[in-house]
DSSP file (Angstrom, degrees, kcal/mol; ACC not computed):
  #  RESIDUE AA STRUCTURE BP1 BP2  ACC     N-H-->O    O-->H-N    N-H-->O    O-->H-N    TCO  KAPPA ALPHA  PHI   PSI    X-CA   Y-CA   Z-CA
    1    1 A M              0   0    0      0, 0.0     2,-0.5     0, 0.0    89,-0.1   0.000 360.0 360.0 360.0 133.1  -28.6   -4.9   -8.6
    2    2 A K        -     0   0    0      0, 0.0     2,-0.1     0, 0.0     0, 0.0  -0.976 360.0-125.6-120.0 129.8  -27.0   -1.8   -7.2
    3    3 A L        -     0   0    0     -2,-0.5     2,-0.1     1,-0.1    82,-0.0  -0.419  31.1-109.6 -70.2 146.9  -23.4   -1.8   -6.0
    4    4 A S     >  -     0   0    0      1,-0.1     4,-2.3    -2,-0.1     5,-0.2  -0.350  20.8-117.7 -71.2 157.1  -22.8   -0.7   -2.5
    5    5 A T  H  > S+     0   0    0      1,-0.2     4,-3.0     2,-0.2     5,-0.4   0.871 116.1  61.1 -60.7 -37.0  -21.1    2.6   -1.8
    6    6 A K  H  > S+     0   0    0      1,-0.2     4,-2.3     2,-0.2    -1,-0.2   0.908 107.3  43.6 -57.6 -43.6  -18.3    0.6   -0.1
    7    7 A T  H  > S+     0   0    0      2,-0.2     4,-2.3     3,-0.2     5,-0.2   0.932 114.4  48.5 -69.2 -46.3  -17.6   -1.2   -3.4
    8    8 A R  H  X S+     0   0    0     -4,-2.3     4,-1.5     1,-0.2    -2,-0.2   0.937 118.6  39.5 -60.9 -47.4  -17.8    1.8   -5.6
    9    9 A Y  H  X S+     0   0    0     -4,-3.0     4,-2.6     1,-0.2    -1,-0.2   0.873 113.2  56.3 -70.1 -37.3  -15.5    3.8   -3.3
   10   10 A G  H  X S+     0   0    0     -4,-2.3     4,-2.5    -5,-0.4     5,-0.2   0.883 106.2  49.4 -63.3 -39.2  -13.2    0.9   -2.6
   11   11 A I  H  X S+     0   0    0     -4,-2.3     4,-1.7     2,-0.2    -1,-0.2   0.887 112.0  49.0 -68.0 -38.0  -12.6    0.3   -6.3
   12   12 A R  H  X S+     0   0    0     -4,-1.5     4,-1.7    -5,-0.2    -2,-0.2   0.905 112.3  49.0 -65.0 -40.6  -11.7    4.0   -6.7
   13   13 A A  H  X S+     0   0    0     -4,-2.6     4,-1.7     2,-0.2    -2,-0.2   0.916 111.8  46.6 -66.7 -43.7   -9.4    3.8   -3.7
   14   14 A I  H  X S+     0   0    0     -4,-2.5     4,-1.9     1,-0.2    -1,-0.2   0.830 109.9  54.9 -71.3 -29.5   -7.5    0.7   -4.9
   15   15 A L  H  X S+     0   0    0     -4,-1.7     4,-2.0    -5,-0.2    -1,-0.2   0.878 104.7  54.5 -66.6 -36.9   -7.2    2.2   -8.3
   16   16 A E  H  X S+     0   0    0     -4,-1.7     4,-1.0     1,-0.2    -2,-0.2   0.900 108.6  48.2 -61.6 -41.1   -5.6    5.3   -6.7
   17   17 A L  H  < S+     0   0    0     -4,-1.7     3,-0.4     1,-0.2     4,-0.4   0.869 108.8  54.2 -66.4 -36.2   -3.0    2.9   -5.0
   18   18 A A  H >< S+     0   0    0     -4,-1.9     3,-1.1     1,-0.2     4,-0.5   0.866 101.1  59.7 -65.3 -35.8   -2.5    1.3   -8.4
   19   19 A L  H 3< S+     0   0    0     -4,-2.0    -1,-0.2     1,-0.3     3,-0.2   0.839 112.5  38.4 -60.9 -32.8   -1.7    4.7  -10.0
   20   20 A D  T 3X>S+     0   0    0     -4,-1.0     5,-0.9    -3,-0.4     4,-0.6   0.371  88.8 100.1 -98.5   4.1    1.2    5.1   -7.5
   21   21 A Y  T X45S+     0   0    0     -3,-1.1     3,-1.3    -4,-0.4    -1,-0.2   0.911  81.1  48.2 -60.0 -47.0    2.4    1.5   -7.5
   22   22 A S  T 345S+     0   0    0     -4,-0.5    -1,-0.2     1,-0.3    -2,-0.1   0.767 107.0  56.7 -69.7 -24.0    5.3    2.0   -9.9
   23   23 A S  T 345S-     0   0    0     -3,-0.4    -1,-0.3    -4,-0.2    -2,-0.2   0.581 101.2-134.7 -81.7  -8.2    6.6    5.0   -8.0
   24   24 A K  T <<5 +     0   0    0     -3,-1.3     2,-0.2    -4,-0.6    -3,-0.1   0.632  54.0 148.9  63.9  14.2    6.9    2.9   -4.9
   25   25 A E      < -     0   0    0     -5,-0.9     2,-0.4    -8,-0.1    -1,-0.2  -0.544  44.9-133.9 -78.6 143.6    5.2    5.8   -3.0
   26   26 A K        -     0   0    0     -2,-0.2     2,-0.4    37,-0.1    41,-0.2  -0.819  18.0-144.5 -94.1 136.2    3.0    5.1    0.0
   27   27 A L  B     -A   66   0A   0     39,-2.2    39,-2.5    -2,-0.4     2,-0.2  -0.845   8.3-137.1-103.0 138.3   -0.3    6.9    0.0
   28   28 A T     >  -     0   0    0     -2,-0.4     4,-2.2    37,-0.2     5,-0.2  -0.479  26.0-111.5 -84.1 162.5   -1.8    8.1    3.2
   29   29 A L  H  > S+     0   0    0      1,-0.2     4,-2.8     2,-0.2     5,-0.2   0.899 119.7  54.4 -57.7 -41.7   -5.5    7.8    4.0
   30   30 A S  H  > S+     0   0    0      1,-0.2     4,-2.5     2,-0.2    -1,-0.2   0.893 107.0  50.2 -61.7 -41.1   -5.8   11.6    3.7
   31   31 A E  H  > S+     0   0    0      2,-0.2     4,-2.7     1,-0.2     5,-0.2   0.932 113.0  45.2 -64.6 -45.7   -4.2   11.6    0.2
   32   32 A I  H  X S+     0   0    0     -4,-2.2     4,-2.3     1,-0.2    -2,-0.2   0.938 113.8  49.9 -62.7 -46.3   -6.5    8.9   -1.1
   33   33 A A  H  X>S+     0   0    0     -4,-2.8     5,-2.1    -5,-0.2     4,-0.8   0.913 113.9  45.2 -58.9 -44.4   -9.6   10.6    0.5
   34   34 A K  H ><5S+     0   0    0     -4,-2.5     3,-0.6    -5,-0.2    -2,-0.2   0.942 113.6  48.0 -66.3 -48.0   -8.7   13.9   -1.0
   35   35 A R  H 3<5S+     0   0    0     -4,-2.7    -1,-0.2     1,-0.2    -2,-0.2   0.853 122.3  34.7 -62.7 -34.9   -7.9   12.6   -4.5
   36   36 A Q  H 3<5S-     0   0    0     -4,-2.3    -1,-0.2    -5,-0.2    -2,-0.2   0.391 105.1-123.3-102.8   2.6  -11.0   10.6   -4.7
   37   37 A N  T <<5 +     0   0    0     -4,-0.8     2,-0.4    -3,-0.6    -3,-0.2   0.942  61.6 143.8  53.8  52.2  -13.3   12.9   -2.8
   38   38 A I      < -     0   0    0     -5,-2.1    -1,-0.2    -6,-0.2    -2,-0.1  -0.953  60.3 -99.3-120.8 140.0  -14.2   10.3   -0.2
   39   39 A S     >  -     0   0    0     -2,-0.4     4,-2.7     1,-0.2     5,-0.2  -0.373  26.8-139.2 -57.4 129.3  -14.8   10.9    3.4
   40   40 A K  H  > S+     0   0    0      1,-0.2     4,-1.8     2,-0.2    -1,-0.2   0.891 102.8  53.7 -59.1 -40.7  -11.7    9.9    5.3
   41   41 A R  H  > S+     0   0    0      1,-0.2     4,-0.8     2,-0.2    -1,-0.2   0.907 112.2  42.9 -62.0 -43.1  -13.7    8.3    8.1
   42   42 A Y  H >> S+     0   0    0      1,-0.2     4,-1.4     2,-0.2     3,-0.6   0.884 110.6  56.8 -70.0 -38.5  -15.6    6.1    5.6
   43   43 A L  H 3X S+     0   0    0     -4,-2.7     4,-3.1     1,-0.2     5,-0.3   0.824  95.2  66.6 -63.2 -32.0  -12.4    5.3    3.7
   44   44 A E  H 3X S+     0   0    0     -4,-1.8     4,-2.1     1,-0.2    -1,-0.2   0.907 102.8  46.5 -54.9 -43.5  -10.8    4.0    6.9
   45   45 A H  H <X S+     0   0    0     -4,-0.8     4,-1.8    -3,-0.6    -1,-0.2   0.891 113.4  48.4 -67.0 -40.6  -13.4    1.1    6.9
   46   46 A I  H  X S+     0   0    0     -4,-1.4     4,-2.2     2,-0.2    -2,-0.2   0.945 112.7  46.7 -66.3 -48.2  -12.8    0.4    3.3
   47   47 A I  H  X S+     0   0    0     -4,-3.1     4,-2.7     1,-0.2     5,-0.2   0.884 108.9  56.1 -63.1 -38.4   -9.0    0.4    3.5
   48   48 A A  H  X S+     0   0    0     -4,-2.1     4,-2.6    -5,-0.3    -1,-0.2   0.899 108.3  48.3 -59.8 -40.1   -9.2   -1.8    6.6
   49   49 A T  H  X S+     0   0    0     -4,-1.8     4,-1.5     2,-0.2    -2,-0.2   0.913 112.2  48.2 -65.2 -43.4  -11.2   -4.4    4.6
   50   50 A L  H  X>S+     0   0    0     -4,-2.2     6,-1.5     2,-0.2     5,-1.3   0.857 113.2  48.4 -67.0 -34.9   -8.7   -4.2    1.7
   51   51 A V  H ><5S+     0   0    0     -4,-2.7     3,-1.2     4,-0.2    -2,-0.2   0.936 110.4  50.0 -69.2 -47.0   -5.8   -4.7    4.2
   52   52 A S  H 3<5S+     0   0    0     -4,-2.6    -2,-0.2     1,-0.3    -1,-0.2   0.778 108.0  55.0 -65.1 -24.3   -7.4   -7.6    6.0
   53   53 A S  H 3<5S-     0   0    0     -4,-1.5    -1,-0.3    -5,-0.2    -2,-0.2   0.666 113.4-119.4 -79.5 -16.4   -8.0   -9.3    2.6
   54   54 A G  T <<5S+     0   0    0     -3,-1.2    -3,-0.2    -4,-0.6    -2,-0.1   0.458  86.9 109.4  91.0   1.5   -4.3   -9.0    1.7
   55   55 A L  S   <S+     0   0    0     -5,-1.3    14,-2.5     1,-0.1    15,-0.5   0.786  81.6  36.6 -77.6 -27.3   -4.9   -6.9   -1.4
   56   56 A V  E    S-B   68   0A   0     -6,-1.5     2,-0.4    12,-0.3    -2,-0.3  -0.951  73.9-143.7-127.5 144.2   -3.4   -3.8    0.3
   57   57 A K  E     -B   67   0A   0     10,-3.3    10,-1.9    -2,-0.4     2,-0.5  -0.882   8.7-145.8-107.7 141.3   -0.5   -3.5    2.8
   58   58 A S  E     -B   66   0A   0     -2,-0.4     2,-0.5     8,-0.2     8,-0.2  -0.921  11.6-164.0-104.9 125.7   -0.4   -1.0    5.6
   59   59 A L  E     -B   65   0A   0      6,-3.3     6,-2.3    -2,-0.5     2,-0.1  -0.948  11.0-153.2-113.3 121.8    3.0    0.4    6.5
   60   60 A R        +     0   0    0     -2,-0.5     3,-0.2     4,-0.2     2,-0.2  -0.348  43.9  56.8 -90.0 169.1    3.3    2.2    9.8
   61   61 A G  S >  S-     0   0    0      1,-0.2     3,-1.9    -2,-0.1    -2,-0.1  -0.467  99.7 -42.6 108.1-177.6    5.6    4.9   11.0
   62   62 A K  T 3  S+     0   0    0      1,-0.3    -1,-0.2    -2,-0.2    -2,-0.0   0.878 141.1  33.7 -56.7 -42.5    6.6    8.4   10.0
   63   63 A N  T 3  S+     0   0    0     -3,-0.2    -1,-0.3     2,-0.0   -37,-0.1  -0.039  97.1 133.3-103.5  30.2    6.6    7.6    6.3
   64   64 A G    <   +     0   0    0     -3,-1.9     2,-0.3     1,-0.0    -4,-0.2  -0.039  14.6 120.7 -74.9 178.7    3.8    5.1    6.5
   65   65 A G  E     - B   0  59A   0     -6,-2.3    -6,-3.3   -37,-0.1     2,-0.4  -0.985  56.6 -56.1 159.3-155.1    0.9    4.7    4.3
   66   66 A F  E     +AB  27  58A   0    -39,-2.5   -39,-2.2    -2,-0.3     2,-0.3  -0.944  41.6 170.0-126.3 142.9   -0.8    2.2    2.0
   67   67 A V  E     - B   0  57A   0    -10,-1.9   -10,-3.3    -2,-0.4     2,-0.1  -0.955  42.3 -91.3-141.4 159.1    0.5    0.2   -1.0
   68   68 A L  E     - B   0  56A   0    -51,-0.3   -12,-0.3    -2,-0.3   -13,-0.1  -0.454  29.3-135.8 -66.5 147.0   -0.8   -2.6   -3.1
   69   69 A S  S    S+     0   0    0    -14,-2.5     2,-0.3    -2,-0.1   -13,-0.1   0.684  84.7   9.9 -80.2 -17.7    0.4   -6.0   -1.9
   70   70 A K  S    S-     0   0    0    -15,-0.5     5,-0.1     1,-0.0    -1,-0.1  -0.934 101.5 -61.5-150.7 173.5    1.2   -7.1   -5.5
   71   71 A S    >   -     0   0    0     -2,-0.3     3,-2.1     1,-0.1     4,-0.4  -0.192  44.2-119.3 -59.0 145.6    1.4   -5.7   -9.0
   72   72 A P  G >  S+     0   0    0      0, 0.0    57,-1.5     0, 0.0    56,-1.1   0.794 115.0  61.6 -55.9 -28.2   -1.7   -4.1  -10.5
   73   73 A S  G 3  S+     0   0    0      1,-0.2    -2,-0.1    55,-0.2    57,-0.0   0.641 102.7  51.6 -74.1 -11.8   -1.4   -6.8  -13.3
   74   74 A Q  G <  S+     0   0    0     -3,-2.1     2,-0.6     1,-0.1    -1,-0.2   0.409  93.4  81.8-103.3   0.4   -1.8   -9.5  -10.6
   75   75 A I    <   -     0   0    0     -3,-0.9    53,-2.1    -4,-0.4    54,-0.3  -0.925  67.1-153.4-111.9 116.0   -5.0   -8.1   -9.0
   76   76 A K  B >>  -C  127   0B   0     -2,-0.6     4,-1.4    51,-0.2     3,-0.8  -0.596  21.6-127.1 -85.5 146.4   -8.3   -8.9  -10.8
   77   77 A L  H 3> S+     0   0    0     49,-3.4     4,-2.7    46,-0.6    47,-0.2   0.835 110.2  63.2 -59.4 -32.7  -11.2   -6.6  -10.4
   78   78 A S  H 3> S+     0   0    0     45,-1.2     4,-2.6    48,-0.4    -1,-0.2   0.855  99.4  53.8 -62.0 -34.6  -13.3   -9.7   -9.3
   79   79 A E  H <> S+     0   0    0     -3,-0.8     4,-1.9     2,-0.2    -1,-0.2   0.939 111.3  44.3 -63.8 -46.9  -11.0  -10.1   -6.3
   80   80 A V  H  X S+     0   0    0     -4,-1.4     4,-2.2     1,-0.2     5,-0.3   0.925 114.0  51.0 -63.1 -44.7  -11.6   -6.5   -5.2
   81   81 A F  H  X S+     0   0    0     -4,-2.7     4,-3.1     1,-0.2    -2,-0.2   0.917 109.8  48.8 -59.9 -47.0  -15.3   -6.8   -5.9
   82   82 A R  H  < S+     0   0    0     -4,-2.6    -1,-0.2     1,-0.2    -2,-0.2   0.862 111.6  49.9 -65.1 -35.6  -15.7  -10.0   -3.9
   83   83 A V  H  < S+     0   0    0     -4,-1.9    -1,-0.2    -5,-0.2    -2,-0.2   0.905 121.5  32.5 -68.1 -41.4  -13.9   -8.5   -0.9
   84   84 A L  H  < S+     0   0    0     -4,-2.2     2,-1.1     1,-0.2    -2,-0.2   0.840 113.4  57.1 -88.5 -35.5  -15.9   -5.4   -0.8
   85   85 A E     <  +     0   0    0     -4,-3.1    -1,-0.2    -5,-0.3    -4,-0.0  -0.714  61.6 172.0-102.4  83.4  -19.4   -6.5   -2.0
   86   86 A R        +     0   0    0     -2,-1.1     2,-0.9    -3,-0.2    -1,-0.2   0.907  65.5  56.9 -60.9 -46.7  -20.2   -9.3    0.5
   87   87 A E        +     0   0    0      2,-0.0     2,-0.6     1,-0.0    -1,-0.2  -0.772  59.6 162.4 -94.6 103.2  -23.8   -9.8   -0.6
   88   88 A I        +     0   0    0     -2,-0.9     2,-0.4    -6,-0.0    -1,-0.0  -0.844  21.2 139.0-120.2  92.8  -23.9  -10.7   -4.3
   89   89 A S        -     0   0    0     -2,-0.6    -2,-0.0     1,-0.1     4,-0.0  -0.975  35.0-178.6-143.2 125.6  -27.2  -12.3   -4.9
   90   90 A F  S    S+     0   0    0     -2,-0.4    -1,-0.1     1,-0.4    23,-0.1   0.728  87.1   1.4 -86.7 -26.0  -29.7  -12.0   -7.7
   91   91 A S    >>  -     0   0    0      1,-0.1     3,-1.7    21,-0.1     4,-0.7  -0.967  68.8-120.3-160.4 143.5  -32.1  -14.3   -6.0
   92   92 A P  H >> S+     0   0    0      0, 0.0     4,-2.6     0, 0.0     3,-0.6   0.805 108.4  67.7 -57.5 -29.4  -32.2  -16.3   -2.7
   93   93 A C  H 34 S+     0   0    0      1,-0.2     7,-0.1     2,-0.2     6,-0.1   0.705  91.8  60.9 -68.8 -17.7  -32.4  -19.6   -4.6
   94   94 A L  H <4 S+     0   0    0     -3,-1.7    -1,-0.2     2,-0.1    -5,-0.0   0.863 114.5  33.7 -72.8 -35.0  -28.9  -19.1   -5.9
   95   95 A D  H << S+     0   0    0     -4,-0.7    -2,-0.2    -3,-0.6    -1,-0.1   0.814 133.4  27.6 -88.4 -34.0  -27.5  -19.1   -2.4
   96   96 A E    ><  +     0   0    0     -4,-2.6     3,-1.8     1,-0.1     4,-0.2  -0.633  64.4 167.8-129.3  73.5  -29.9  -21.5   -0.8
   97   97 A P  G >  S+     0   0    0      0, 0.0     3,-1.4     0, 0.0     6,-0.2   0.788  74.8  64.5 -60.3 -27.7  -31.2  -23.9   -3.5
   98   98 A K  G 3  S+     0   0    0      1,-0.3    -5,-0.1     5,-0.1    -2,-0.0   0.703  91.1  66.8 -69.1 -17.6  -32.8  -26.3   -0.9
   99   99 A E  G <  S+     0   0    0     -3,-1.8     2,-0.5    -7,-0.1    -1,-0.3   0.573  90.5  72.7 -79.6  -9.4  -35.2  -23.5    0.1
  100  100 A C    X   -     0   0    0     -3,-1.4     3,-0.8    -4,-0.2    -1,-0.1  -0.923  58.8-164.7-115.2 124.9  -37.0  -23.5   -3.2
  101  101 A E  T 3  S+     0   0    0     -2,-0.5     3,-0.3     1,-0.2    -1,-0.1   0.653  90.0  57.1 -78.3 -13.9  -39.3  -26.3   -4.2
  102  102 A R  T >> S+     0   0    0      1,-0.2     3,-1.1     2,-0.1     4,-0.8   0.290  70.7 112.3 -97.4  11.0  -39.4  -25.3   -7.9
  103  103 A I  T <4  +     0   0    0     -3,-0.8     3,-0.5     1,-0.3    -1,-0.2   0.811  70.0  57.3 -58.1 -35.7  -35.6  -25.5   -8.3
  104  104 A K  T 34 S+     0   0    0     -3,-0.3    -1,-0.3     1,-0.2    -2,-0.1   0.818 120.7  26.5 -67.2 -30.5  -35.7  -28.5  -10.7
  105  105 A N  T <4 S+     0   0    0     -3,-1.1     2,-0.8     4,-0.0    -1,-0.2   0.275  89.0 118.7-116.3  10.5  -37.9  -26.8  -13.3
  106  106 A C     X  +     0   0    0     -4,-0.8     4,-1.0    -3,-0.5    -3,-0.0  -0.690  31.2 177.1 -90.0 109.4  -37.2  -23.1  -12.7
  107  107 A V  H  > S+     0   0    0     -2,-0.8     4,-1.8     2,-0.2    -1,-0.2   0.756  79.7  65.2 -78.4 -24.3  -35.8  -21.4  -15.8
  108  108 A V  H  > S+     0   0    0      1,-0.2     4,-2.3     2,-0.2     5,-0.2   0.920 100.4  50.9 -63.8 -42.3  -35.7  -18.1  -14.1
  109  109 A R  H  > S+     0   0    0      1,-0.2     4,-2.6     2,-0.2    -1,-0.2   0.900 107.0  54.8 -59.8 -40.6  -33.1  -19.4  -11.6
  110  110 A D  H  X S+     0   0    0     -4,-1.0     4,-2.2     1,-0.2    -1,-0.2   0.886 107.5  49.9 -60.1 -38.8  -31.1  -20.6  -14.6
  111  111 A I  H  X S+     0   0    0     -4,-1.8     4,-2.5     2,-0.2    -2,-0.2   0.938 111.3  47.7 -65.3 -47.6  -31.1  -17.1  -16.0
  112  112 A W  H  X S+     0   0    0     -4,-2.3     4,-2.5     1,-0.2    -2,-0.2   0.890 112.0  50.8 -61.6 -39.3  -30.0  -15.5  -12.7
  113  113 A L  H  X S+     0   0    0     -4,-2.6     4,-2.4     2,-0.2    -1,-0.2   0.920 111.2  47.5 -64.1 -43.8  -27.2  -18.1  -12.4
  114  114 A K  H  X S+     0   0    0     -4,-2.2     4,-2.5    -5,-0.2    -2,-0.2   0.896 111.4  51.5 -63.4 -41.0  -26.0  -17.4  -15.9
  115  115 A L  H  X S+     0   0    0     -4,-2.5     4,-2.4     2,-0.2    -2,-0.2   0.929 110.9  47.1 -62.7 -46.6  -26.1  -13.6  -15.3
  116  116 A R  H  X S+     0   0    0     -4,-2.5     4,-2.3     1,-0.2    -2,-0.2   0.921 113.7  48.1 -62.1 -44.3  -24.0  -14.0  -12.1
  117  117 A N  H  X S+     0   0    0     -4,-2.4     4,-2.3     1,-0.2    -2,-0.2   0.894 111.8  49.7 -64.1 -40.0  -21.5  -16.3  -13.8
  118  118 A T  H  X S+     0   0    0     -4,-2.5     4,-2.3     2,-0.2    -1,-0.2   0.905 109.5  52.1 -64.4 -42.1  -21.2  -13.9  -16.8
  119  119 A M  H  X S+     0   0    0     -4,-2.4     4,-2.5     1,-0.2    -2,-0.2   0.933 112.9  43.7 -60.6 -46.2  -20.7  -10.9  -14.5
  120  120 A F  H  X S+     0   0    0     -4,-2.3     4,-2.3     2,-0.2    -1,-0.2   0.844 110.3  55.2 -72.6 -31.5  -17.8  -12.7  -12.6
  121  121 A D  H  X S+     0   0    0     -4,-2.3     4,-0.9    -5,-0.2    -1,-0.2   0.923 111.1  46.7 -61.4 -42.0  -16.3  -14.0  -15.9
  122  122 A F  H >< S+     0   0    0     -4,-2.3     3,-0.8     1,-0.2     4,-0.3   0.943 113.3  46.7 -64.3 -49.1  -16.2  -10.3  -17.0
  123  123 A L  H >< S+     0   0    0     -4,-2.5   -45,-1.2     1,-0.3     3,-1.0   0.830 108.5  57.2 -64.2 -31.8  -14.7   -9.1  -13.7
  124  124 A D  H 3< S+     0   0    0     -4,-2.3    -1,-0.3     1,-0.2    -2,-0.2   0.761 100.7  59.0 -66.7 -24.6  -12.2  -11.9  -13.8
  125  125 A S  T << S+     0   0    0     -4,-0.9     2,-0.5    -3,-0.8    -1,-0.2   0.524  95.5  74.5 -85.0  -4.4  -11.0  -10.6  -17.2
  126  126 A I    <   -     0   0    0     -3,-1.0   -49,-3.4    -4,-0.3   -48,-0.4  -0.931  59.6-172.2-115.9 128.3  -10.1   -7.2  -15.9
  127  127 A T  B  >  -C   76   0B   0     -2,-0.5     4,-1.8   -51,-0.3   -51,-0.2  -0.647  41.4-106.9-105.5 169.0   -7.0   -6.4  -13.8
  128  128 A L  H  > S+     0   0    0    -53,-2.1     4,-2.4   -56,-1.1   -55,-0.2   0.848 123.1  58.5 -62.0 -31.9   -6.1   -3.2  -12.1
  129  129 A Q  H  > S+     0   0    0    -57,-1.5     4,-2.7   -54,-0.3    -1,-0.2   0.903 102.8  52.0 -63.7 -40.4   -3.4   -2.8  -14.8
  130  130 A D  H  > S+     0   0    0    -58,-0.3     4,-2.2     1,-0.2    -1,-0.2   0.905 109.8  49.7 -60.0 -41.1   -6.2   -2.9  -17.4
  131  131 A M  H  X S+     0   0    0     -4,-1.8     4,-2.5     2,-0.2    -2,-0.2   0.893 109.7  50.9 -66.0 -39.3   -8.0   -0.2  -15.5
  132  132 A L  H  X S+     0   0    0     -4,-2.4     4,-2.9     2,-0.2     5,-0.3   0.929 109.3  50.9 -61.8 -44.5   -4.8    1.9  -15.4
  133  133 A D  H  X S+     0   0    0     -4,-2.7     4,-2.0     1,-0.2    -2,-0.2   0.906 111.1  48.2 -59.4 -42.0   -4.4    1.5  -19.2
  134  134 A M  H  X S+     0   0    0     -4,-2.2     4,-2.2     2,-0.2    -1,-0.2   0.911 111.7  50.7 -63.7 -42.3   -8.0    2.6  -19.7
  135  135 A Y  H  X S+     0   0    0     -4,-2.5     4,-2.3     1,-0.2    -2,-0.2   0.943 111.5  45.8 -61.2 -50.1   -7.4    5.6  -17.4
  136  136 A F  H  X S+     0   0    0     -4,-2.9     4,-2.6     1,-0.2    -1,-0.2   0.852 110.3  54.9 -65.6 -33.4   -4.2    6.7  -19.2
  137  137 A H  H  X S+     0   0    0     -4,-2.0     4,-2.5    -5,-0.3    -1,-0.2   0.921 109.4  47.4 -62.8 -43.7   -5.9    6.2  -22.6
  138  138 A K  H  X S+     0   0    0     -4,-2.2     4,-2.2     2,-0.2    -2,-0.2   0.900 111.5  50.8 -64.4 -40.6   -8.7    8.6  -21.5
  139  139 A I  H  X S+     0   0    0     -4,-2.3     4,-1.0     2,-0.2    -2,-0.2   0.946 112.5  45.7 -62.3 -48.7   -6.3   11.1  -20.2
  140  140 A R  H >< S+     0   0    0     -4,-2.6     3,-0.7     1,-0.2    -2,-0.2   0.916 113.1  50.9 -60.5 -42.8   -4.3   11.1  -23.4
  141  141 A K  H >< S+     0   0    0     -4,-2.5     3,-1.0     1,-0.2    -1,-0.2   0.868 108.2  51.5 -64.3 -37.3   -7.5   11.3  -25.5
  142  142 A S  H 3< S+     0   0    0     -4,-2.2    -1,-0.2     1,-0.2    -2,-0.2   0.667 109.8  50.8 -75.9 -15.0   -8.8   14.3  -23.4
  143  143 A H  T << S+     0   0    0     -4,-1.0    -1,-0.2    -3,-0.7    -2,-0.2   0.242  80.1 126.4-104.8  12.3   -5.6   16.2  -24.0
  144  144 A M    <   -     0   0    0     -3,-1.0     2,-0.5    -4,-0.1    -3,-0.0  -0.457  47.9-149.9 -72.0 142.7   -5.4   15.8  -27.7
  145  145 A I        -     0   0    0     -2,-0.1     2,-0.5     2,-0.0    -2,-0.1  -0.959   6.1-153.1-115.1 129.5   -5.0   19.0  -29.7
  146  146 A Y        -     0   0    0     -2,-0.5     2,-0.4     2,-0.0    -2,-0.0  -0.877   5.1-157.1-105.5 131.1   -6.4   19.2  -33.2
  147  147 A Y              0   0    0     -2,-0.5    -2,-0.0     1,-0.1     0, 0.0  -0.871 360.0 360.0-106.9 139.6   -5.0   21.5  -35.8
  148  148 A I              0   0    0     -2,-0.4    -1,-0.1     0, 0.0    -2,-0.0   0.369 360.0 360.0-115.3 360.0   -7.0   22.7  -38.8
């Protein structure tokens, strides 16, 4: 399974909004695009999806921009993933079990089902706040100075 570019970029964009959440600053599309090196035109579609899902708010006007609709600790990575990655299928039989005549005895389907459930359990366990914590930990670690 390969994630779509929309999902990969969307998670980076919403993480950028999470970084500015506590400052109450609104980020413009141009700022997000520049910071994350994403085409502004492509980012427009991603942000529109995040806004229509209710994860992000769009504020219009001279000082407008985009902000998270709720705290980073209240947004699970699985929510973002489900909004952006519409087609999540390891096998057609997971989505349309009636289409497969071997469904009752198929252990391969059981494996795909377990894999999908494990993936979403994992994504459910991570919030944007967790991602921020990981990010700041990496930043601190990369700026450590060792004295001999």
